[in-house]
C-alpha positions as CSV (number, residue, x, y, z in Angstrom):
1,X,23.5,2.6,-0.1
2,X,22.7,-1.2,-0.8
3,X,21.2,-2.0,-4.0
4,X,18.1,-3.6,-2.5
5,X,17.4,-0.5,-0.3
6,X,17.8,1.8,-3.5
7,X,15.4,-0.4,-5.3
8,X,12.9,-0.1,-2.4
9,X,13.1,3.7,-2.4
10,X,12.7,3.9,-6.1
11,X,9.7,1.4,-5.7
12,X,8.2,3.7,-3.1
13,X,8.4,6.6,-5.4
14,X,6.9,4.5,-8.4
15,X,3.9,3.4,-6.2
16,X,3.1,7.1,-5.2
17,X,3.4,8.2,-8.9
18,X,1.3,5.2,-10.1
19,X,-1.5,6.4,-7.7
20,X,-1.4,9.8,-8.9
21,X,0.5,11.2,-5.9
22,X,3.2,12.8,-8.0
23,X,2.8,16.1,-6.2
24,X,3.9,14.3,-3.0
25,X,7.0,13.0,-4.7
26,X,7.9,16.4,-6.1
27,X,7.6,18.1,-2.7
28,X,9.6,15.6,-0.8
29,X,13.1,17.1,0.0
30,X,14.5,13.7,1.1
31,X,13.8,12.3,-2.4
32,X,16.1,14.8,-4.1
33,X,18.7,12.4,-5.1
34,X,16.1,10.1,-6.7
35,X,13.9,12.6,-8.4
36,X,15.5,12.1,-11.7
37,X,13.8,8.8,-11.8
38,X,10.4,10.6,-11.6
39,X,11.2,12.8,-14.6
40,X,12.7,10.1,-16.8
41,X,10.4,7.1,-16.0
42,X,7.9,6.0,-18.7
43,X,5.2,5.3,-16.0
44,X,5.3,9.0,-15.4
45,X,5.0,10.0,-19.1
46,X,2.2,7.7,-19.9
47,X,0.3,7.5,-16.6
48,X,-3.5,8.0,-17.0
49,X,-5.6,10.3,-14.8
50,X,-7.3,8.0,-12.2
51,X,-11.0,8.5,-11.7
52,X,-10.4,7.5,-8.0
53,X,-10.5,10.3,-5.3
54,X,-7.3,11.5,-3.8
55,X,-8.3,9.8,-0.5
56,X,-8.8,6.4,-2.3
57,X,-5.5,6.7,-4.0
58,X,-3.6,7.4,-0.8
59,X,-5.1,4.4,1.0
60,X,-4.4,2.3,-2.0
61,X,-0.9,3.4,-2.2
62,X,-0.3,2.8,1.6
63,X,-1.8,-0.7,1.3
64,X,0.5,-1.4,-1.7
65,X,3.6,-0.2,0.3
66,X,3.1,-2.6,3.1
67,X,2.5,-2.8,6.9
68,X,4.8,0.1,8.0
69,X,3.0,2.5,5.8
70,X,-0.4,1.0,6.7
71,X,0.2,1.7,10.3
72,X,1.1,5.1,9.6
73,X,-2.3,5.6,7.7
74,X,-3.9,4.1,10.8
75,X,-2.5,6.6,13.1
76,X,-3.5,9.4,10.8
77,X,-7.1,8.3,10.4
78,X,-8.0,9.1,14.0
79,X,-6.8,12.8,13.7
80,X,-9.8,14.3,12.0
81,X,-8.9,17.7,13.4
82,X,-5.7,17.4,11.3
83,X,-7.0,15.9,8.1
84,X,-9.7,16.7,5.6
85,X,-12.8,14.6,6.1
86,X,-12.6,12.5,3.0
87,X,-9.0,11.4,3.7
88,X,-9.8,10.6,7.4
89,X,-12.9,8.4,6.2
90,X,-10.8,6.5,3.7
91,X,-7.8,5.9,5.9
92,X,-10.1,4.5,8.5
93,X,-10.6,1.6,6.2
94,X,-7.0,0.6,6.9
95,X,-7.9,-0.3,10.5
96,X,-9.6,-3.6,9.7
97,X,-10.1,-3.8,5.9
98,X,-6.7,-4.4,4.7
99,X,-6.9,-7.0,1.8
100,X,-6.5,-10.5,3.4
101,X,-4.1,-13.2,2.3
102,X,-5.7,-16.7,1.3
103,X,-7.1,-18.8,4.1
104,X,-5.1,-21.8,2.8
105,X,-1.9,-20.1,3.4
106,X,-3.2,-19.2,7.0
107,X,-4.0,-22.9,7.5
108,X,-0.6,-24.0,6.3
109,X,1.2,-21.5,8.7
110,X,-0.8,-22.8,11.6
111,X,-0.2,-26.4,11.0
112,X,3.6,-25.6,10.5
113,X,3.6,-23.8,13.9
114,X,1.7,-26.7,15.5
115,X,3.7,-29.4,13.8
116,X,0.3,-31.2,13.4
117,X,-2.8,-31.2,11.2
118,X,-5.0,-28.1,12.2
119,X,-8.1,-30.3,12.8
120,X,-6.4,-32.2,15.5
121,X,-6.0,-29.1,17.5
122,X,-9.0,-26.8,16.6
123,X,-12.5,-27.3,15.3
124,X,-14.4,-25.4,12.8
125,X,-11.7,-23.2,11.4
126,X,-13.1,-20.7,8.9
127,X,-11.1,-20.2,5.8
128,X,-12.5,-16.8,5.2
129,X,-10.9,-14.3,7.8
130,X,-13.0,-12.2,10.0
131,X,-10.6,-9.2,9.7
132,X,-7.2,-8.5,8.1
133,X,-4.6,-6.0,9.4
134,X,-1.2,-5.0,8.4
135,X,0.8,-7.5,10.3
136,X,-1.7,-10.5,10.7
137,X,-5.3,-11.6,10.1
138,X,-7.8,-13.4,12.3
139,X,-10.0,-16.4,11.7
140,X,-12.9,-17.9,13.7
141,X,-12.6,-21.3,15.2
142,X,-13.6,-23.4,18.2
143,X,-11.7,-25.1,21.0
144,X,-12.1,-28.9,21.3
145,X,-14.6,-28.4,24.1
146,X,-16.7,-26.1,21.8
147,X,-15.7,-22.5,23.2
148,X,-15.6,-20.0,20.4
149,X,-12.2,-18.4,19.7
150,X,-10.3,-16.3,17.2
151,X,-7.0,-17.5,15.7
152,X,-4.5,-14.8,14.8
153,X,-1.7,-15.7,12.3
154,X,1.0,-13.7,11.0
155,X,1.1,-12.7,7.2
156,X,3.5,-14.8,5.1
157,X,7.1,-13.2,4.5
158,X,6.3,-10.5,7.0
159,X,9.6,-10.6,8.8
160,X,11.6,-10.2,5.6
161,X,9.4,-7.4,4.4
162,X,9.7,-5.3,7.7
163,X,13.3,-5.8,7.9
164,X,13.8,-4.3,4.5
165,X,11.4,-1.3,5.2
166,X,13.3,-0.7,8.6
167,X,16.5,-0.6,6.7
168,X,15.0,1.9,4.1
169,X,13.7,4.0,7.0
170,X,17.2,4.2,8.5
171,X,18.6,5.2,5.1
172,X,16.1,8.0,4.8
173,X,17.0,9.1,8.4
174,X,20.6,9.3,7.3
175,X,19.6,11.4,4.3
176,X,17.6,13.5,6.7
177,X,20.4,14.2,9.0
178,X,22.7,15.0,6.1
179,X,20.3,17.5,4.4
180,X,17.8,18.6,6.8
181,X,19.1,21.0,9.8
182,X,15.9,20.2,11.9
183,X,16.8,16.5,12.1
184,X,19.2,17.2,14.9
185,X,16.5,18.1,17.2
186,X,14.0,15.5,16.0
187,X,16.7,12.6,16.3
188,X,15.2,10.5,13.4
189,X,17.5,7.7,14.0
190,X,16.3,7.2,17.6
191,X,12.8,7.5,16.6
192,X,13.2,4.8,14.0
193,X,15.2,2.7,16.6
194,X,12.3,2.9,19.0
195,X,9.8,2.0,16.3
196,X,11.9,-0.8,15.1
197,X,11.7,-2.4,18.5
198,X,7.9,-1.8,18.6
199,X,7.1,-3.4,15.3
200,X,9.5,-6.4,15.9
201,X,7.6,-7.1,19.1
202,X,4.4,-7.3,17.1
203,X,5.9,-10.1,15.1
204,X,6.0,-12.2,18.2
205,X,2.5,-13.3,19.0
206,X,3.6,-14.9,22.3
207,X,4.7,-11.5,23.5
208,X,1.3,-10.2,22.4
209,X,-0.5,-12.9,24.3
210,X,1.5,-12.0,27.5
211,X,0.6,-8.4,27.0
212,X,-3.1,-9.4,26.8
213,X,-2.8,-11.4,30.0
214,X,-1.2,-8.4,31.9
215,X,-3.9,-5.9,30.7
216,X,-6.7,-8.4,31.7
217,X,-5.2,-8.8,35.2
218,X,-4.9,-4.9,35.5
219,X,-8.6,-4.5,34.8
220,X,-9.9,-7.5,36.4
221,X,-13.4,-6.5,37.9
222,X,-13.4,-3.2,36.3
223,X,-16.6,-1.8,34.6
224,X,-14.5,0.2,32.1
225,X,-12.6,-2.4,30.0
226,X,-12.9,-6.1,29.2
227,X,-9.9,-8.1,27.9
228,X,-10.5,-11.5,26.2
229,X,-9.1,-14.7,27.7
230,X,-5.8,-16.2,26.3
231,X,-5.6,-19.9,25.6
232,X,-1.9,-20.5,26.1
233,X,-2.0,-24.2,25.1
234,X,-2.8,-23.1,21.6
235,X,-0.4,-20.1,21.3
236,X,2.9,-20.0,19.4
237,X,5.2,-17.3,18.0
238,X,3.3,-17.2,14.7
239,X,-0.2,-18.0,16.1
240,X,-2.3,-16.7,18.9
241,X,-5.7,-18.1,20.1
242,X,-7.9,-16.0,22.3
243,X,-11.6,-15.9,23.4
244,X,-14.0,-14.5,20.8
245,X,-15.9,-11.4,21.8
246,X,-19.2,-10.2,20.1
247,X,-19.4,-6.5,20.5
248,X,-20.1,-3.6,18.3
249,X,-17.1,-2.0,16.5
250,X,-16.7,1.5,18.0
251,X,-16.5,2.9,14.4
252,X,-20.1,1.8,13.7
253,X,-21.5,4.9,15.2
254,X,-24.9,4.5,13.5
255,X,-25.4,1.0,15.2
256,X,-24.2,2.3,18.6
257,X,-26.8,5.0,18.3
258,X,-29.4,2.6,17.2
259,X,-28.8,0.6,20.3
260,X,-29.1,3.6,22.6
261,X,-25.4,4.0,23.7
262,X,-24.6,6.7,26.1
263,X,-22.0,8.5,23.9
264,X,-21.0,10.8,26.7
265,X,-20.2,8.1,29.2
266,X,-18.4,6.1,26.3
267,X,-16.2,8.8,25.3
268,X,-15.3,9.7,29.0
269,X,-14.6,6.1,29.8
270,X,-12.0,6.0,27.0
271,X,-10.1,8.9,28.3
272,X,-10.3,7.4,31.8
273,X,-9.1,4.1,30.6
274,X,-6.0,5.7,28.9
275,X,-4.9,7.8,31.9
276,X,-5.5,4.9,34.3
277,X,-3.3,2.7,32.2
278,X,-0.5,5.3,32.0
279,X,-0.4,6.6,35.6
280,X,-1.9,3.8,37.6
281,X,-0.8,0.7,35.9
282,X,2.2,2.1,34.0
283,X,1.2,-0.4,31.2
284,X,-0.8,1.1,28.2
285,X,-2.5,-0.4,25.1
286,X,-0.6,1.8,22.6
287,X,-2.5,0.9,19.3
288,X,-6.1,2.1,20.2
289,X,-7.4,2.9,16.9
290,X,-11.1,2.0,16.1
291,X,-10.2,-1.3,14.4
292,X,-9.1,-2.5,17.8
293,X,-11.9,-1.5,20.0
294,X,-15.4,-2.9,20.4
295,X,-18.2,-1.9,22.7
296,X,-20.1,-4.2,25.0
297,X,-23.7,-3.1,25.3
298,X,-25.4,-5.4,27.8
299,X,-26.4,-2.1,29.4
300,X,-26.4,0.7,26.9
301,X,-26.4,3.4,29.8
302,X,-23.1,1.9,31.0
303,X,-21.2,0.8,27.7
304,X,-18.0,-1.2,28.3
305,X,-15.0,-1.2,26.1
306,X,-13.5,-4.5,24.9
307,X,-9.9,-4.2,23.4
308,X,-8.1,-6.6,21.0
309,X,-4.7,-6.6,19.3
310,X,-2.1,-6.1,22.1
311,X,0.9,-6.2,20.0
312,X,2.0,-2.5,21.0
313,X,2.1,-1.6,24.5
314,X,4.0,1.1,26.3
315,X,5.6,1.8,29.7
316,X,7.3,4.7,31.3
317,X,9.9,5.0,34.1
318,X,8.9,6.8,37.3
319,X,10.7,9.9,36.5
320,X,8.9,10.4,33.1
321,X,5.6,9.6,34.6
322,X,6.0,12.1,37.2
323,X,7.2,14.9,35.1
324,X,4.4,14.1,32.5
325,X,1.8,14.2,35.1
326,X,3.1,17.5,36.7
327,X,3.4,19.0,33.3
328,X,-0.2,18.3,32.4
329,X,-1.3,19.7,35.8
330,X,0.9,22.8,35.4
331,X,-0.3,23.4,31.9
332,X,-4.0,23.4,32.8
333,X,-3.3,25.4,36.0
334,X,-1.6,28.0,33.8
335,X,1.4,27.6,35.9
336,X,3.8,28.3,33.0
337,X,7.0,28.8,35.2
338,X,6.4,25.4,36.5
339,X,6.0,24.0,32.9
340,X,9.4,25.6,32.0
341,X,11.1,24.4,35.1
342,X,9.9,20.7,34.7
343,X,11.0,20.8,31.0
344,X,14.6,21.7,32.2
345,X,14.6,19.3,35.2
346,X,13.5,16.4,33.0
347,X,16.2,17.1,30.4
348,X,13.7,17.8,27.5
349,X,15.6,21.0,27.0
350,X,19.3,21.9,27.6
351,X,20.2,22.5,31.2
352,X,21.4,26.1,30.3
353,X,17.9,27.2,29.0
354,X,16.7,30.4,30.7
355,X,13.6,29.6,32.7
356,X,12.1,33.1,32.3
357,X,12.4,32.9,28.4
358,X,10.9,29.6,28.2
359,X,8.1,30.6,30.6
360,X,7.2,33.5,28.3
361,X,7.3,31.2,25.3
362,X,4.9,28.7,26.9
363,X,2.6,31.6,28.0
364,X,2.5,32.9,24.5
365,X,1.4,29.5,23.2
366,X,-1.1,28.5,25.9
367,X,-3.0,31.7,26.6
368,X,-4.8,31.8,23.3
369,X,-5.7,28.2,23.6
370,X,-7.0,28.5,27.0
371,X,-9.1,31.5,26.3
372,X,-11.9,29.1,25.3
373,X,-13.9,26.6,27.3
374,X,-12.0,23.4,28.3
375,X,-14.2,21.1,26.3
376,X,-12.9,22.8,23.2
377,X,-9.2,22.4,24.1
378,X,-7.2,19.8,22.3
379,X,-4.5,18.0,24.2
380,X,-3.0,17.2,20.8
381,X,-2.9,20.9,19.8
382,X,-1.4,21.8,23.1
383,X,1.5,19.4,22.6
384,X,2.1,20.2,19.0
385,X,2.3,23.9,19.8
386,X,4.7,23.2,22.8
387,X,7.0,21.2,20.5
388,X,7.0,24.1,18.0
389,X,8.0,26.5,20.8
390,X,10.8,24.2,22.0
391,X,12.6,24.6,18.7
392,X,14.1,27.9,19.8
393,X,15.5,26.2,22.9
394,X,16.9,23.3,21.0
395,X,14.4,21.0,22.7
396,X,14.7,17.3,21.5
397,X,12.1,14.6,20.8
398,X,12.0,12.1,23.6
399,X,11.7,8.7,21.9
400,X,10.4,7.1,25.2
401,X,7.4,9.3,24.9
402,X,6.6,8.8,21.3
403,X,4.1,5.8,21.9
404,X,2.5,7.8,24.7
405,X,2.0,10.9,22.5
406,X,0.5,8.8,19.5
407,X,-1.8,6.9,21.9
408,X,-3.2,10.2,23.5
409,X,-3.8,11.7,20.1
410,X,-5.6,8.6,19.0
411,X,-7.7,8.6,22.3
412,X,-8.7,12.2,22.0
413,X,-9.5,11.9,18.4
414,X,-11.7,8.9,19.0
415,X,-13.3,10.5,21.9
416,X,-14.2,13.7,20.1
417,X,-15.6,11.6,17.1
418,X,-18.0,9.9,19.5
419,X,-18.9,13.0,21.5
420,X,-17.7,16.4,20.3
421,X,-18.5,18.0,23.7
422,X,-15.9,15.8,25.3
423,X,-14.1,17.7,28.0
424,X,-10.8,15.6,28.2
425,X,-9.4,17.7,31.0
426,X,-12.4,17.2,33.2
427,X,-12.1,13.4,32.8
428,X,-8.3,13.1,33.2
429,X,-7.5,15.5,35.9
430,X,-9.1,13.4,38.6
431,X,-7.0,10.4,37.6
432,X,-3.7,12.6,37.6
433,X,-4.5,14.4,40.9
434,X,-5.4,10.8,42.6
435,X,-2.1,9.3,41.2
436,X,-0.1,12.3,42.6
437,X,-1.6,12.1,46.0
438,X,-1.2,8.2,46.0
439,X,2.6,8.5,45.2
440,X,3.3,10.2,48.7
441,X,0.6,8.4,50.8
442,X,1.8,6.4,53.7
443,X,0.5,3.2,52.2
444,X,2.4,3.6,49.0
445,X,5.6,4.6,51.0
446,X,5.2,1.5,53.1
447,X,4.7,-0.6,50.0
448,X,7.8,0.6,48.3
449,X,9.7,0.1,51.5
450,X,8.6,-3.5,51.8
451,X,9.4,-3.9,48.0
452,X,13.0,-2.7,48.6
453,X,13.6,-4.3,51.9
454,X,15.0,-7.5,50.5
455,X,17.6,-5.7,48.4
456,X,18.6,-3.5,51.3
457,X,18.8,-6.6,53.6
458,X,21.2,-8.3,51.0
459,X,23.4,-5.1,50.9
460,X,23.6,-5.0,54.7
461,X,24.5,-8.7,54.9
462,X,27.4,-8.1,52.3
463,X,28.8,-5.0,54.0
464,X,30.7,-6.6,57.1
465,X,32.9,-9.0,55.1
466,X,33.5,-6.2,52.5
467,X,34.5,-3.8,55.2
468,X,36.8,-6.4,56.9
469,X,38.6,-7.3,53.5
470,X,39.2,-3.5,53.1
471,X,40.8,-3.1,56.5
472,X,43.0,-6.0,56.0
473,X,44.2,-4.7,52.8
474,X,45.0,-1.3,54.3
475,X,46.8,-3.0,57.2
476,X,49.0,-5.1,54.8
477,X,49.7,-2.3,52.4
478,X,47.9,-4.2,49.6
479,X,45.3,-1.6,48.7
480,X,45.8,-0.4,45.1
481,X,43.7,1.9,43.2
482,X,43.6,0.9,39.4
483,X,45.1,3.6,37.2
484,X,44.8,4.2,33.4
485,X,48.4,4.7,32.4
486,X,47.3,6.2,29.1
487,X,45.0,8.7,30.8
488,X,47.7,9.5,33.3
489,X,50.2,10.2,30.7
490,X,47.8,12.4,28.9
491,X,47.1,14.3,32.2
492,X,50.9,14.7,32.9
493,X,51.5,16.2,29.4
494,X,48.6,18.5,29.7
495,X,49.8,19.6,33.1
496,X,53.3,20.2,31.8
497,X,52.1,22.3,28.9
498,X,49.9,24.4,31.4
499,X,52.8,24.9,33.7
500,X,55.0,26.2,30.7
501,X,52.4,28.5,29.6
502,X,52.0,29.9,33.2
503,X,55.8,30.4,33.4
504,X,55.8,32.4,30.2
505,X,52.8,34.5,31.6
506,X,54.6,35.2,34.7
507,X,57.8,36.2,33.1
508,X,56.1,38.3,30.6
509,X,54.2,40.0,33.3
510,X,57.3,40.7,35.3
511,X,59.1,42.2,32.3
512,X,56.2,44.4,31.6
513,X,56.1,45.5,35.3
514,X,59.8,46.3,35.0
515,X,59.2,48.4,31.9
516,X,56.3,50.3,33.8
517,X,58.6,51.0,36.7
518,X,61.3,52.2,34.4
519,X,59.0,54.7,32.7
520,X,57.3,55.6,35.9
521,X,60.6,56.4,37.8
522,X,62.2,57.9,34.7
523,X,65.3,55.9,35.2
524,X,68.3,56.2,32.9
525,X,68.4,53.7,30.1
526,X,71.5,51.9,31.4
527,X,69.5,51.1,34.6
528,X,66.8,49.4,32.6
529,X,69.0,46.3,32.1
530,X,69.9,46.0,35.8
531,X,66.2,46.4,36.7
532,X,64.9,43.8,34.2
533,X,67.7,41.5,35.2
534,X,67.0,41.5,38.7
535,X,63.2,41.0,38.1
536,X,64.0,38.1,35.7
537,X,66.2,36.4,38.2
538,X,63.6,36.8,41.0
539,X,60.9,35.2,38.8
540,X,63.2,32.4,37.7
541,X,64.0,31.6,41.5
542,X,60.3,31.7,42.4
543,X,59.3,29.2,39.7
544,X,62.3,27.0,40.5
545,X,61.3,26.9,44.2
546,X,57.6,26.2,43.3
547,X,58.5,23.3,41.1
548,X,61.1,21.8,43.7
549,X,58.2,21.6,46.1
């Protein structure tokens, strides 16, 4: 373990202890090699009992630990069905109330990215940020023509800090694989590898700008979601400039209620947006916590979402899309055998899994849940319980679905917070069924055929000369198949050993047969040698003839 990683691990433990979270340190199995630091450290002996609440202490610890831990707190804050209310309320402050860095540093970073004074590119840049997040913060400004914009700029030193924390996570994953038997199923290294790609993508604001443009194009003309305009001439890898929107933060429920918002419609629109992104567009905003969502209330009876912060997006391949949609439909149709079959076909459980056993396990999980009105059923609870059941079948976490699972939990938690009576299935099922129908519609089949036709045409063009060349090589005796000599030698040695084993088995069986005949016919002892000799010679001749062929 590198010294800087060890220092970071000890630093994490020190932060937790300093904020009075020592019970968490003592309960963490992965910290066993470092727990001596906890017992011998002066900051443990002389720490004073804080007057802050446990929720405040947890938030402050996450803020101090840095962006990766802040994002973890953001994800937790939307799951009020999994957290005590005081902790959920406090973690919600991480969504847009992370302590900012000085505006002078932001100005210097922007000028360094432009290679020119800021005032020569933008007007009215406000030093005090509008909001600060874990990776970047945003400032208000104006374009030269007077249009209002927000300027997003990365935190200084963020890349080095994240690189160290990623290395720390890999170290913890290695410790988990060594000391925690459950880690083989959870595949922590693969999870961290996926998360590493995600968070490194967030550090490139040009990529985020491209994500915003794609999402805006997908929802062009839609009454559900508005995406701000990107001003490409002012964007760089460390700086992004977008249209400024003036909406009500979705977390300001009191203000939304005061403005007469239709909460039922708002909550259902959020679910519809998510499933439309996943199944119709196959491009979904994967960081939908309340700090990134505003509500436009030009018409409170038809509220419209406005999204910001497009650093994390997700996509699925067609196979995962199909299996996911069919699983959702099968679960809510209580077709448990179909659920079990889909899990095997998709590779989410080993191929030798018995369908009937898994069907029984899924039924045991789902029946108590569905013995209630659909509006009281949590998608998140169903998923979590299914993962619990998959342990006995050696089911493995699918890294490509982690973003989707996290986003679904966020959307459901936010929707239930706005409208507790939200029936997620009632809103989602029409989108799923429509997507399933459209996949096999003649129009979609024709579109896929047109899309694949150029590739098919190129293959058809290439076939005649390839076939001609192959025929010429056959006629000239030049056709050769490449052979791996090492593999061929290994195969020859294995075959020789197998033949020798077979010879010994045949000779042994022949001798045993001769003994049985001798006993059965009650021959005299002197005839035994003659009989066995004859059998042995016959076997030897048979083996020799077989090899000579």
